[in-house]
C-alpha positions in Angstrom: 293.6 139.8 137.6 291.9 140.9 134.4 292.9 139.1 131.2 292.6 140.8 127.9 292.5 139.1 124.6 295.2 140.3 122.2 293.3 139.4 119.1 290.1 141.2 120.0 289.2 144.3 117.9 289.2 147.7 119.6 285.7 148.6 118.4 283.8 145.8 120.2 280.6 146.9 122.0 281.1 147.7 125.7 284.7 148.6 125.3 285.9 152.2 125.5 287.4 153.4 122.2 291.0 154.6 122.1 291.5 158.3 122.1 291.9 159.7 118.6 294.0 162.5 117.3 292.6 166.0 117.7 293.2 168.9 115.4 295.6 170.4 117.9 297.7 167.2 117.8 297.8 167.2 114.0 298.6 170.9 113.8 301.5 170.4 116.4 302.9 167.5 114.4 302.8 169.4 111.1 304.6 172.4 112.8 307.3 170.0 114.0 307.6 168.5 110.6 307.9 171.8 108.9 310.4 173.2 111.5 312.7 170.1 111.3 312.5 170.0 107.5 313.2 173.7 107.0 316.1 173.5 109.5 317.7 170.5 107.7 317.2 172.4 104.3 318.7 175.5 105.8 321.8 173.5 107.0 322.2 172.0 103.6 321.9 175.3 101.8 324.3 177.0 104.2 327.1 174.5 103.4 326.5 174.5 99.7 327.0 177.4 97.4 323.2 178.0 96.8 321.2 181.1 96.4 321.0 183.1 99.7 317.2 183.8 99.5 316.6 180.0 99.9 318.6 180.2 103.1 316.7 183.2 104.4 313.2 181.7 103.6 314.1 178.4 105.3 315.4 180.3 108.3 312.3 182.4 108.5 310.0 179.3 108.3 312.1 177.6 111.0 311.8 180.7 113.2 308.1 181.1 112.7 307.3 177.4 113.4 309.5 177.5 116.5 307.8 180.6 117.8 304.3 179.1 117.2 305.3 175.9 119.0 306.7 177.9 122.0 303.6 180.2 122.1 301.3 177.2 122.1 303.3 175.4 124.8 303.3 178.5 127.1 299.6 179.1 126.4 298.8 175.5 127.4 300.6 175.7 130.7 298.1 178.4 132.0 
């Protein structure tokens, strides 16, 4: 049974480094943040008496982000 020390630093010699974030991971996270944020803003604007172009822009941003996320997911399955 191997025993690991919980207070040991990850960057010690002889130990594999933990996997880092790639550009694809960061891009996917930003797309999700943009999609959720624009969807929430779109909902708030829909229930308030705000300008309609804000609603249209937020809906378009949500649609584009969702489309890119779906396309990336389908491309990654091949």
